[in-house]
N, C-alpha and C positions, 0 to 999 in steps of 0.2 A: 421558463417563464421566472423572473426573480420576484420576489415578495415587494420591495420597495418600502417595507415597514421600518421605522427608525427603531422601533421597540418591539421585540418579538418573543415568543415563547418556543424554547428547543426541548425536543424529546429525544431522550437516549435509550435506545434499545440494546440492552446487553450490557452488564455490568462488571466484566472481566478487565484484563489489562488496558485495552483499547478504550473502552467504555470509561474507565476510571480517568483516563487522561482526557479525552475529549469532553466530560461532562466538567471538570475542572477548569480547563481553558474556557469552555462557555459560560460557566458560571462567572468567571472573572471578566467577562467581555460586557462593556457597558450598553450594549444594544439587548443584550438578552435580560429579560425582567422576569421571566417566568420558566421554570425548568421542571421536566417531568422524567422520571426513569423507570424501567422495568427490566426485570429478569426473572427467569423460572425460579432461580434460588433465591428462595425469600431473605436468605441471611445477607447475601451479597448485595441485594436491592436496598434493603434497609441500612447496610452498614454505609454503603455510598452515598445514599439519600440523606442520610444524618450529617454526614460528614460534608456534604456541599450545600445542605440545608434547602433539598429540593422541595418543590412546592407539591408535588404529588408522587407518591411512591407506590409500584404495584409489580404484581407477579404476572399480570395478564397485559400483553402487548397492545392489545386493542384500546384498553384505558386510556393508554399515551397517545396512541394514534389518532384517536377518536375526540380526545380532548379539544374542546374549541380553543382554548388559551395556548394551544401549541400550534405553530405554524410550519414548522420543517423538523425534519427528523435525521438523526444520525442510527445508522444500524450497525453495531459494535458486537454483533452475536458471532459465535462459531460460523465457519463457512457454510455448513449443510444447511443452517438455519436463517441464511440470509432472504431467501425469496419470499416467505410470506409477508414480513413486516415490511418489505421494499415495495412489493405490488401493492399491499393495502395502502400504504402512505401515498403512493403515486396516484392510486385511484381516487383519493381525496384530494388531489390537487396540491398535495404538498412536496416542497423539494426534498430531496435525500440525499445525504452522503453516506455510502456503505463502505465498509473496508474491503481491500482487496483481499482475493481475487473476487470479481464481481458476483460471481456464482461458480458450482462446481459443473454445470452443464451448460452448453451452448443453448438448449432451449430455454432455460430458465434466463439466462442473461437476456436472450432476444426478446422474451416476453416484459423484462424491465424495461428495457430501452422502448419498446413498443408503447407502453403504459404510460411513460413519460410523455412521449410525443403526443398521444391521444389525450391525454389529460391536460395539455400545455403547462406541463410543468419540467422541472429539472433533475438530473440525475448524474451525480458524481461519484467518483470511486478514489478510495484513499491510496495514493502513490506518493509516499514521503518524499522518495529519491529526487523527485523534480524540485523539491525545495530547497535542497542544498544550494547555498547563493551560487556557488561557481556554475553549477548546472544551468540555473536561472539565466547566469550572464551568458553561457553557452547558446542557449535558445535566442537571447537577444542579439547575437553576433550571426546567428543564421537568419534572423528576421531582417537585419540591416545588410543582409548578401555578403557579408564578410568572407563566408567560406565558400559561397558558390554552390553549384550542384553537388551534392553529397555523392561521393563514387563508393567508400565503404565506411562501415563503422566496426569496431571490434571492441569487446567488452570481458572482462573477467571478473567474477564474483566470488570472494570466498567467505567462510565463517566458521564457527569452532564447533566441534562435536558436542560441548556443553549447550550451546545454542540451538543446535540441530536437536537435540534430545527433548529441550524445552518446548519446541514447534511441535514435535510429534506427539508429546505428552498432552499439548492442548486439542490437538486434532489428529485422528488417526485417519482422516480421510483426504488429508493433503500430502503434496509432495514437494520437494525442495525446489523443483521447476515451477510448480504451479504457485508455491508461497514466496520464493526468492528470486528465482532468475527472471521471473515476471518484472521485477523492477527494472531490469535493463532492456526489455522487451517494450516496456513502456517509454521509456526514457529515449531509446532510438525511434521507437515508432512517432513519438512527438517532434523529433527532429526530421524526422523524414516524410512530415505531413504531406500528403498530397500523393504519396508512392503506396503502391499496393503489394503486400507480400504473396508470392506465388507458390514458392515451393520450400521446403524444408528438410535437410538431410541431418540427422542427430545420432549420436552415441552416448550409450551410459554405462556406468559401472559402479558396484557397491558392494561390499562386505560388512562394514562397520555396524549399521544399523540394523542387518538382518539378523545379527547375533543376538540382538534383543527383541526379534519378532517382528520387525517392522519392513514391509516389502518395499523399500526405497531406495533409489540410487543416490550417493553421496556424490558422486562425479558424473558430470555431464557436458556435452559439447554439441553445439548445433550451427549450421549454415542456412541462414535465411535469405533466398534470393528475392528480388523484388522487381515488379513487372518492367523496371527499364534497365534492369541489369545490376542494379546496386545490390553489395552483398553485406550481409551483416553477419558476424561472426562471433559467437557468444560461448563462453565456457563458465562453468560453476564446481565449486568444491566446498562440501559440508565436512570436510575431513582435518581441519587444522586442530592440533592436540587440545584437551579440554582445557588446560591451563594457558594457553597461548592470550596474550593480555589485551587481544580486541574484545571490546564489548560489543560488537555488531558486525556489520557487513564490511569487506574490504574491497574495494571496487578499482578497477582500471577501465578506462574509456578512451578510445581513439577516434576520431571523426575526422576522415579525409575527404576534401572537397576539391573543384577544379581550381578554386583560387585561394584556398588557406585550410588550415587544419585546426582541429581543437585537441589537445591532450589533457585528460585529467588524471592525477595520481591521488587518488582517494584512499591510501592505506592507513591514514590516521596516525602516523607515527611521530609526528610533531609535537604532541602534548603528552607527557608521560607522567604519571604519578606513581610514587613506590612508598609503601608503609609496612612496617613489620607488625602493625594491627590489621592489615589488610585492607585493599582498596575496593568499595564496595562496587559489585557489578551491576550494571544499570539495567540488565535484562532479566538476568537469572540471580535468583535469590542467593547470593553466595559471595565471598570474597577471594580475591587473589591478591598476592603481595604488590604485584605490577599491574597497571591498568593504561591502556590509551585513552585519556580522558575524555576526549570528542569522538570516540568511535561507535557509541551507541546510535544506532541509526536513526530513532525518532527524536532524540536530544535529551537534555537533562534537567532535573529539578536543581534550582540553585537560587540561594536568597529568596526561598518561598514564592517562586514563579518557575514554570515551565518553559523552557528554552530551547529552540531548535526547529528542524524541519517540520516536524509532527506539529507543533505548536503554530508556526506559521501557515501550513497547510489549513489547520482549521480556522485560524481567523481570517484567511483568505476566502474561504468558503463563507463564512459568516457575514463578511462585508458584501459579499456577491447576494446573498439573500436578505439582508438588511437595507442594503443602499444601492444595489444593482450594479456595483462596479466588478467589471470584467475580471476574472480571474483565471490564472494558468491550471487549476485543478484538473485531473483527468475525466474526461466527460463519460458517460455510460457508454457511448458507441465506442469510444477508444477502449475502455474497459472490456468491452465486448471484443474487439479485435486482439486485445492483449490473450483474453482467454483462448480464443481460437489459435493463437500461435502456441501458447504453451500445451495445451492439449496436442497440437500438431507435433510439438516437438517429443512428449511423451509417447505418441502413436509411432513416430519414426523409430524410436529406440526400440519400442516394444516389437515392432515388425522386421526391423534391420532394413527399411528401405525408405527412398525418398517419398515424402507425402505431399501432394498437390492442395493447396489451400483456396478457399472460396470465401472472401471477406468482403 
C-alpha cells in the first residue's frame, strides 16, 4: 500500500554511511516536510541530525517509528539490526525501505514479508545496481520482448581489497556473497521475473582476508539452474589490489535470449581522474593518484547534490510512497528470494555439493 500523501514525514533508522546519504536525499525532496533520525550512537545521531536540520533526533528507534508525523521508514542499520525496526514499522502500517540484504536469516526475512502483507503496507530493499541507467534500459528491452525468452545470464563482479576490508570492518556478520554478489543475483532475478531458481552449485576460495582473521572467501563462483532450464553463471572477486583505481564494483553482465542479447560492460574505465594531490576515494576515506571517476557504486557528491543510482533509487521510493507512482525498487519478496539464493551459494560452497532451493 502506498500512502498517497503529497507531503510526508520520513524516519531514518541508523546514521552510518547509508543513513547519512538517505537522509540527505530525503531532506532535499520537496515532498518530505518532516524528518526524524535515530541511532544507538548518540554522537552519530546528533551530528547527522544537526547537519540536515532533523525535526526529531533520538537514540531510541521507537521514538521515530511511533512518531505520528512520520509516515514511512528507511532502515539503514547494520545487517544484524534490520529485523526489529522493520517489523515494528510494518506492524504500524508504515512503508519501509531497508538496506540489502533484507536480513541475515530466511526466518527473519519471511516474517518481514508476512508483516508487510498482513498490515497492507509495502516493503522494499535497497539494491542500487538496478538503478544504473543501462540496466533499467535493459529491463525495458525485456518488457518489450526484444530479447525473448532468456536462456542464460552470465555475470562477473570485481572489487578491491581496500573496499573489501571496509565492508568487513563495518560488519563481521556479512560475507562478500551476501553483501556484494547479491546485486547480480537481484539483477538477474529481476530480468528472469516469473522463473524459479531450483538448484545451486558453487565453489569458493580465499586467503587474503583470512590473514586478518576474517573467515570469508574473496573468490566465489556459482551456477544457478531455474525451473525451465535457464542457467545463471555468476563469479565474484574481492581481490583486486588495494590501490587499483576503481572506487566500487566492476561488473560484466551478459543476457542471452531466443530473440536477442544484452551485453553490459560496466568496468567504469571511461572516466579517469589523476592528481598528484590525490583523487578522493568515494567509498573509503583515503586518496589515490588515479581514480575511475564514475565507479563508486552508489554515486557521487557533486555541486552540492548527490547524483547516481543511490539517489535515483531513494527518489523512486519516495515518489512511490508520496504519489503512488509505480517503482522498479526491489520488493520484499524479491529480497527474500535473493537471500535464499545467496545463502544457498554459501551452503553449496561449505558442503561442496549441489543445493536444492525452495523459493
